TORNUSE-226437 format. One record per atom (N, C-alpha, C): residue in one letter; residue number from 0; atom name; x, y, z. Coordinates in steps of 0.1 Angstrom, whole numbers, plus 5000, padded with zeros to 4 digits. Layout:
% residues N
  code  pos  site     X     Y     Z
     A  NUM    CA     X     Y     Z
...
% end
This chain:
% residues 172
  code  pos  site     X     Y     Z
     M    0     N  6959  2902  6444
     M    0    CA  6958  2916  6443
     M    0     C  6945  2920  6449
     W    1     N  6934  2914  6445
     W    1    CA  6921  2918  6450
     W    1     C  6916  2909  6461
     K    2     N  6925  2901  6468
     K    2    CA  6921  2892  6478
     K    2     C  6916  2900  6490
     K    3     N  6906  2893  6497
     K    3    CA  6902  2898  6510
     K    3     C  6912  2894  6520
     E    4     N  6914  2902  6530
     E    4    CA  6924  2899  6540
     E    4     C  6921  2887  6548
     N    5     N  6908  2882  6549
     N    5    CA  6905  2870  6557
     N    5     C  6906  2857  6549
     E    6     N  6908  2858  6536
     E    6    CA  6909  2846  6528
     E    6     C  6922  2839  6530
     A    7     N  6922  2826  6530
     A    7    CA  6934  2818  6532
     A    7     C  6941  2818  6518
     P    8     N  6955  2817  6519
     P    8    CA  6962  2817  6506
     P    8     C  6959  2804  6498
     S    9     N  6959  2805  6485
     S    9    CA  6957  2793  6477
     S    9     C  6967  2783  6479
     A   10     N  6964  2770  6477
     A   10    CA  6973  2759  6478
     A   10     C  6984  2760  6468
     P   11     N  6996  2756  6472
     P   11    CA  7008  2756  6462
     P   11     C  7005  2747  6451
     P   12     N  7012  2749  6440
     P   12    CA  7010  2740  6428
     P   12     C  7014  2726  6432
     T   13     N  7008  2716  6425
     T   13    CA  7010  2702  6429
     T   13     C  7020  2695  6420
     S   14     N  7026  2701  6411
     S   14    CA  7036  2694  6403
     S   14     C  7048  2691  6411
     P   15     N  7055  2679  6408
     P   15    CA  7066  2675  6416
     P   15     C  7077  2685  6416
     A   16     N  7079  2692  6405
     A   16    CA  7090  2702  6405
     A   16     C  7087  2714  6414
     A   17     N  7075  2717  6416
     A   17    CA  7071  2729  6424
     A   17     C  7072  2725  6439
     R   18     N  7070  2712  6442
     R   18    CA  7070  2708  6456
     R   18     C  7084  2705  6461
     Y   19     N  7094  2704  6453
     Y   19    CA  7107  2700  6457
     Y   19     C  7113  2712  6465
     E   20     N  7118  2709  6477
     E   20    CA  7126  2718  6485
     E   20     C  7138  2711  6490
     P   21     N  7150  2717  6487
     P   21    CA  7162  2710  6491
     P   21     C  7164  2711  6506
     D   22     N  7170  2701  6512
     D   22    CA  7173  2700  6526
     D   22     C  7182  2712  6530
     P   23     N  7179  2719  6540
     P   23    CA  7189  2730  6544
     P   23     C  7202  2724  6549
     M   24     N  7202  2713  6556
     M   24    CA  7214  2706  6561
     M   24     C  7216  2693  6554
     P   25     N  7228  2690  6550
     P   25    CA  7230  2677  6543
     P   25     C  7227  2666  6552
     S   26     N  7221  2655  6547
     S   26    CA  7219  2643  6555
     S   26     C  7231  2635  6557
     K   27     N  7231  2626  6566
     K   27    CA  7242  2618  6569
     K   27     C  7246  2610  6557
     S   28     N  7237  2605  6549
     S   28    CA  7240  2597  6537
     S   28     C  7247  2605  6527
     S   29     N  7243  2618  6525
     S   29    CA  7250  2626  6515
     S   29     C  7264  2630  6519
     E   30     N  7267  2630  6532
     E   30    CA  7281  2633  6536
     E   30     C  7291  2622  6531
     T   31     N  7286  2610  6530
     T   31    CA  7295  2599  6527
     T   31     C  7294  2595  6512
     A   32     N  7286  2602  6504
     A   32    CA  7284  2599  6490
     A   32     C  7297  2600  6483
     G   33     N  7300  2590  6475
     G   33    CA  7313  2589  6468
     G   33     C  7324  2585  6476
     R   34     N  7321  2579  6488
     R   34    CA  7332  2575  6497
     R   34     C  7327  2562  6504
     A   35     N  7336  2552  6504
     A   35    CA  7333  2540  6510
     A   35     C  7336  2541  6525
     V   36     N  7328  2534  6534
     V   36    CA  7330  2535  6548
     V   36     C  7332  2521  6554
     I   37     N  7343  2520  6562
     I   37    CA  7345  2508  6570
     I   37     C  7340  2511  6584
     G   38     N  7328  2506  6588
     G   38    CA  7322  2510  6600
     G   38     C  7330  2505  6612
     A   39     N  7326  2511  6624
     A   39    CA  7333  2508  6636
     A   39     C  7332  2493  6640
     S   40     N  7322  2486  6636
     S   40    CA  7321  2472  6640
     S   40     C  7328  2463  6630
     I   41     N  7334  2468  6619
     I   41    CA  7340  2460  6609
     I   41     C  7355  2458  6611
     R   42     N  7359  2445  6610
     R   42    CA  7373  2442  6611
     R   42     C  7377  2435  6598
     L   43     N  7387  2440  6591
     L   43    CA  7391  2435  6578
     L   43     C  7406  2431  6579
     T   44     N  7409  2419  6573
     T   44    CA  7423  2414  6573
     T   44     C  7426  2411  6558
     G   45     N  7438  2416  6554
     G   45    CA  7442  2413  6540
     G   45     C  7446  2426  6533
     E   46     N  7444  2425  6519
     E   46    CA  7448  2436  6511
     E   46     C  7435  2443  6506
     L   47     N  7435  2456  6507
     L   47    CA  7423  2464  6503
     L   47     C  7428  2473  6492
     V   48     N  7421  2472  6480
     V   48    CA  7424  2480  6468
     V   48     C  7411  2486  6464
     G   49     N  7411  2500  6462
     G   49    CA  7398  2506  6459
     G   49     C  7399  2517  6448
     G   50     N  7388  2520  6443
     G   50    CA  7387  2531  6433
     G   50     C  7378  2542  6437
     E   51     N  7377  2545  6450
     E   51    CA  7370  2556  6456
     E   51     C  7376  2560  6469
     D   52     N  7372  2571  6474
     D   52    CA  7377  2576  6487
     D   52     C  7372  2566  6498
     L   53     N  7380  2565  6509
     L   53    CA  7377  2555  6520
     L   53     C  7378  2562  6533
     L   54     N  7368  2560  6542
     L   54    CA  7368  2564  6556
     L   54     C  7368  2551  6564
     V   55     N  7379  2550  6573
     V   55    CA  7380  2538  6581
     V   55     C  7377  2542  6595
     E   56     N  7366  2536  6601
     E   56    CA  7362  2538  6615
     E   56     C  7364  2524  6622
     G   57     N  7366  2514  6614
     G   57    CA  7368  2500  6620
     G   57     C  7383  2497  6621
     R   58     N  7386  2484  6620
     R   58    CA  7400  2479  6621
     R   58     C  7404  2472  6608
     I   59     N  7416  2476  6603
     I   59    CA  7422  2469  6591
     I   59     C  7436  2464  6595
     E   60     N  7438  2452  6591
     E   60    CA  7451  2446  6593
     E   60     C  7456  2441  6579
     G   61     N  7465  2448  6573
     G   61    CA  7470  2445  6560
     G   61     C  7474  2458  6553
     T   62     N  7473  2457  6539
     T   62    CA  7477  2469  6531
     T   62     C  7465  2475  6525
     I   63     N  7467  2488  6523
     I   63    CA  7456  2496  6516
     I   63     C  7462  2503  6504
     E   64     N  7456  2502  6493
     E   64    CA  7461  2508  6480
     E   64     C  7450  2516  6474
     L   65     N  7450  2530  6475
     L   65    CA  7440  2539  6469
     L   65     C  7448  2550  6462
     S   66     N  7456  2546  6452
     S   66    CA  7465  2555  6446
     S   66     C  7459  2568  6440
     Q   67     N  7447  2567  6435
     Q   67    CA  7440  2579  6430
     Q   67     C  7430  2585  6439
     H   68     N  7429  2581  6451
     H   68    CA  7418  2585  6460
     H   68     C  7424  2588  6474
     A   69     N  7415  2593  6483
     A   69    CA  7419  2597  6496
     A   69     C  7415  2587  6506
     L   70     N  7423  2586  6517
     L   70    CA  7421  2577  6528
     L   70     C  7420  2585  6540
     T   71     N  7409  2583  6548
     T   71    CA  7407  2590  6561
     T   71     C  7406  2579  6571
     V   72     N  7415  2580  6582
     V   72    CA  7414  2571  6593
     V   72     C  7406  2579  6604
     G   73     N  7394  2575  6606
     G   73    CA  7386  2583  6616
     G   73     C  7391  2581  6630
     A   74     N  7384  2588  6639
     A   74    CA  7388  2588  6653
     A   74     C  7388  2574  6659
     K   75     N  7379  2565  6655
     K   75    CA  7378  2552  6660
     K   75     C  7385  2542  6651
     G   76     N  7391  2546  6640
     G   76    CA  7398  2538  6630
     G   76     C  7411  2533  6635
     R   77     N  7415  2521  6632
     R   77    CA  7428  2515  6636
     R   77     C  7433  2507  6623
     I   78     N  7445  2510  6620
     I   78    CA  7452  2503  6608
     I   78     C  7465  2497  6613
     A   79     N  7467  2484  6611
     A   79    CA  7479  2477  6614
     A   79     C  7484  2473  6600
     G   80     N  7493  2481  6594
     G   80    CA  7498  2478  6580
     G   80     C  7501  2490  6573
     S   81     N  7505  2489  6560
     S   81    CA  7509  2501  6553
     S   81     C  7497  2505  6544
     A   82     N  7498  2518  6540
     A   82    CA  7488  2524  6532
     A   82     C  7494  2534  6522
     H   83     N  7488  2534  6510
     H   83    CA  7493  2543  6499
     H   83     C  7480  2549  6493
     A   84     N  7479  2563  6493
     A   84    CA  7468  2570  6487
     A   84     C  7472  2583  6481
     R   85     N  7463  2589  6474
     R   85    CA  7466  2603  6469
     R   85     C  7468  2613  6481
     A   86     N  7458  2612  6490
     A   86    CA  7459  2620  6502
     A   86     C  7455  2612  6514
     I   87     N  7461  2614  6526
     I   87    CA  7458  2606  6538
     I   87     C  7456  2616  6549
     H   88     N  7445  2614  6557
     H   88    CA  7442  2622  6569
     H   88     C  7440  2612  6580
     V   89     N  7447  2614  6591
     V   89    CA  7446  2604  6602
     V   89     C  7441  2611  6615
     D   90     N  7430  2606  6620
     D   90    CA  7425  2610  6633
     D   90     C  7427  2599  6643
     G   91     N  7427  2586  6639
     G   91    CA  7428  2574  6647
     G   91     C  7443  2569  6649
     E   92     N  7444  2556  6649
     E   92    CA  7457  2550  6651
     E   92     C  7462  2542  6639
     V   93     N  7475  2543  6636
     V   93    CA  7481  2536  6625
     V   93     C  7494  2530  6630
     D   94     N  7496  2517  6628
     D   94    CA  7509  2511  6631
     D   94     C  7514  2505  6618
     G   95     N  7521  2514  6611
     G   95    CA  7526  2510  6597
     G   95     C  7530  2522  6590
     N   96     N  7536  2520  6578
     N   96    CA  7541  2531  6569
     N   96     C  7529  2537  6561
     L   97     N  7530  2550  6559
     L   97    CA  7520  2557  6552
     L   97     C  7527  2565  6540
     A   98     N  7521  2564  6528
     A   98    CA  7526  2571  6517
     A   98     C  7515  2578  6510
     A   99     N  7516  2591  6508
     A   99    CA  7506  2599  6501
     A   99     C  7513  2607  6489
     D  100     N  7506  2606  6478
     D  100    CA  7512  2613  6466
     D  100     C  7511  2628  6467
     E  101     N  7501  2634  6474
     E  101    CA  7499  2648  6475
     E  101     C  7501  2654  6489
     M  102     N  7494  2648  6499
     M  102    CA  7494  2654  6512
     M  102     C  7491  2643  6523
     L  103     N  7498  2644  6534
     L  103    CA  7495  2636  6545
     L  103     C  7493  2644  6558
     V  104     N  7482  2642  6565
     V  104    CA  7478  2650  6577
     V  104     C  7476  2642  6589
     L  105     N  7483  2644  6599
     L  105    CA  7481  2638  6612
     L  105     C  7474  2648  6621
     R  106     N  7462  2645  6624
     R  106    CA  7454  2655  6632
     R  106     C  7458  2653  6647
     K  107     N  7453  2662  6656
     K  107    CA  7457  2662  6670
     K  107     C  7454  2649  6677
     S  108     N  7444  2641  6673
     S  108    CA  7440  2629  6679
     S  108     C  7448  2617  6673
     A  109     N  7456  2619  6663
     A  109    CA  7463  2608  6656
     A  109     C  7474  2602  6665
     R  110     N  7476  2588  6663
     R  110    CA  7486  2581  6670
     R  110     C  7492  2572  6659
     V  111     N  7505  2575  6654
     V  111    CA  7511  2568  6643
     V  111     C  7525  2564  6647
     K  112     N  7527  2551  6644
     K  112    CA  7541  2545  6645
     K  112     C  7544  2539  6631
     G  113     N  7553  2546  6625
     G  113    CA  7557  2542  6611
     G  113     C  7563  2554  6604
     D  114     N  7568  2551  6592
     D  114    CA  7574  2561  6583
     D  114     C  7563  2568  6575
     L  115     N  7565  2581  6572
     L  115    CA  7556  2589  6564
     L  115     C  7564  2593  6552
     V  116     N  7558  2592  6540
     V  116    CA  7564  2596  6527
     V  116     C  7553  2604  6520
     S  117     N  7556  2617  6518
     S  117    CA  7547  2626  6511
     S  117     C  7554  2639  6508
     P  118     N  7550  2646  6497
     P  118    CA  7557  2659  6495
     P  118     C  7552  2670  6505
     R  119     N  7540  2668  6510
     R  119    CA  7535  2677  6520
     R  119     C  7530  2670  6533
     V  120     N  7535  2673  6544
     V  120    CA  7532  2666  6557
     V  120     C  7528  2676  6567
     V  121     N  7516  2674  6573
     V  121    CA  7511  2683  6584
     V  121     C  7509  2675  6596
     I  122     N  7516  2679  6607
     I  122    CA  7514  2672  6620
     I  122     C  7508  2682  6630
     E  123     N  7496  2681  6634
     E  123    CA  7490  2690  6643
     E  123     C  7495  2689  6657
     D  124     N  7495  2699  6664
     D  124    CA  7499  2699  6678
     D  124     C  7490  2689  6686
     G  125     N  7497  2680  6693
     G  125    CA  7489  2670  6701
     G  125     C  7490  2656  6694
     A  126     N  7493  2655  6681
     A  126    CA  7494  2642  6675
     A  126     C  7506  2635  6680
     R  127     N  7505  2622  6681
     R  127    CA  7517  2614  6685
     R  127     C  7522  2607  6673
     F  128     N  7535  2608  6671
     F  128    CA  7542  2602  6659
     F  128     C  7555  2596  6663
     K  129     N  7558  2584  6658
     K  129    CA  7571  2578  6660
     K  129     C  7575  2572  6647
     G  130     N  7586  2577  6640
     G  130    CA  7590  2572  6627
     G  130     C  7598  2583  6620
     S  131     N  7600  2581  6607
     S  131    CA  7607  2591  6599
     S  131     C  7598  2597  6589
     I  132     N  7602  2609  6584
     I  132    CA  7594  2616  6574
     I  132     C  7603  2618  6562
     D  133     N  7598  2615  6550
     D  133    CA  7605  2617  6537
     D  133     C  7596  2626  6529
     M  134     N  7600  2638  6527
     M  134    CA  7592  2648  6519
     M  134     C  7598  2651  6505
     E  135     N  7608  2643  6501
     E  135    CA  7613  2645  6488
     E  135     C  7603  2640  6477
     S  136     N  7603  2647  6466
     S  136    CA  7594  2643  6455
     S  136     C  7600  2631  6448
     K  137     N  7592  2622  6444
     K  137    CA  7596  2611  6437
     K  137     C  7598  2614  6422
     K  138     N  7609  2611  6416
     K  138    CA  7611  2613  6402
     K  138     C  7612  2599  6395
     S  139     N  7606  2598  6384
     S  139    CA  7607  2586  6376
     S  139     C  7621  2584  6371
     P  140     N  7626  2571  6370
     P  140    CA  7639  2569  6365
     P  140     C  7642  2575  6351
     A  141     N  7631  2575  6343
     A  141    CA  7633  2580  6329
     A  141     C  7636  2595  6329
     A  142     N  7631  2602  6340
     A  142    CA  7633  2617  6340
     A  142     C  7646  2621  6346
     S  143     N  7653  2611  6353
     S  143    CA  7665  2614  6359
     S  143     C  7676  2614  6349
     P  144     N  7685  2624  6349
     P  144    CA  7696  2624  6340
     P  144     C  7706  2613  6343
     A  145     N  7713  2608  6333
     A  145    CA  7724  2598  6336
     A  145     C  7735  2604  6344
     P  146     N  7741  2597  6353
     P  146    CA  7752  2603  6361
     P  146     C  7764  2606  6352
     S  147     N  7770  2617  6355
     S  147    CA  7782  2621  6347
     S  147     C  7794  2613  6353
     P  148     N  7805  2612  6345
     P  148    CA  7816  2605  6349
     P  148     C  7822  2610  6362
     A  149     N  7821  2623  6365
     A  149    CA  7826  2629  6377
     A  149     C  7819  2624  6390
     T  150     N  7805  2622  6388
     T  150    CA  7797  2618  6400
     T  150     C  7797  2603  6400
     A  151     N  7799  2596  6389
     A  151    CA  7798  2581  6389
     A  151     C  7811  2575  6395
     S  152     N  7822  2582  6396
     S  152    CA  7834  2577  6401
     S  152     C  7834  2576  6416
     G  153     N  7825  2583  6423
     G  153    CA  7824  2582  6437
     G  153     C  7819  2595  6443
     P  154     N  7818  2596  6456
     P  154    CA  7813  2608  6462
     P  154     C  7823  2620  6461
     R  155     N  7818  2631  6458
     R  155    CA  7827  2643  6457
     R  155     C  7825  2651  6470
     P  156     N  7835  2659  6474
     P  156    CA  7834  2666  6487
     P  156     C  7823  2677  6485
     L  157     N  7816  2680  6496
     L  157    CA  7806  2690  6496
     L  157     C  7812  2703  6499
     V  158     N  7811  2713  6490
     V  158    CA  7817  2726  6492
     V  158     C  7805  2736  6491
     T  159     N  7801  2741  6502
     T  159    CA  7790  2751  6501
     T  159     C  7790  2759  6514
     D  160     N  7784  2771  6513
     D  160    CA  7783  2780  6524
     D  160     C  7769  2778  6531
     E  161     N  7760  2770  6524
     E  161    CA  7747  2768  6530
     E  161     C  7748  2758  6541
     P  162     N  7739  2760  6551
     P  162    CA  7739  2749  6562
     P  162     C  7733  2737  6557
     K  163     N  7737  2725  6562
     K  163    CA  7731  2713  6558
     K  163     C  7717  2711  6564
     R  164     N  7708  2706  6556
     R  164    CA  7694  2703  6560
     R  164     C  7692  2688  6560
     P  165     N  7687  2682  6571
     P  165    CA  7684  2668  6570
     P  165     C  7672  2665  6561
     T  166     N  7672  2654  6554
     T  166    CA  7661  2650  6546
     T  166     C  7652  2641  6554
     D  167     N  7657  2634  6563
     D  167    CA  7649  2625  6572
     D  167     C  7648  2632  6586
     V  168     N  7636  2633  6591
     V  168    CA  7634  2638  6604
     V  168     C  7628  2627  6612
     K  169     N  7635  2624  6623
     K  169    CA  7630  2614  6632
     K  169     C  7624  2620  6645
     V  170     N  7612  2617  6648
     V  170    CA  7606  2622  6660
     V  170     C  7603  2610  6669
     G  171     N  7607  2611  6681
     G  171    CA  7605  2599  6689
     G  171     C  7607  2601  6703
% end
């Protein structure tokens, strides 16, 4: 308040809490926090089971099981085998079946040969895909009602005015 205009401002407090300034941009290491990364130079063969999200930039030959977590196949990532995860995003190449419990996304750079199973499937314009898509929700056998005698005896004729909708979509 009574400072002279020529005086330099006093030095900031030296306590650690006072000196802390958060980074304005997240660092590369914080982007991958909570997520395992298979780097571009890594090649893995066999079964991969994990308890955290996974980013694949390398090559995997085998099966991947991340039932409670997300799988991302990066632009340089290559998978030869099947994968099951809560959510799957593909930017790279997959030669095998993919199953996601919530959502499966093929981005425009994706190249996939195999069947897709997920209640929500997104295929961006430009993605290459060859296989079938199953978007039916999975019901546990305990939740399914027992078949009635009328349906257990054999197929009954379909009588409806609604158009038929295919459940399997083949793109090829």
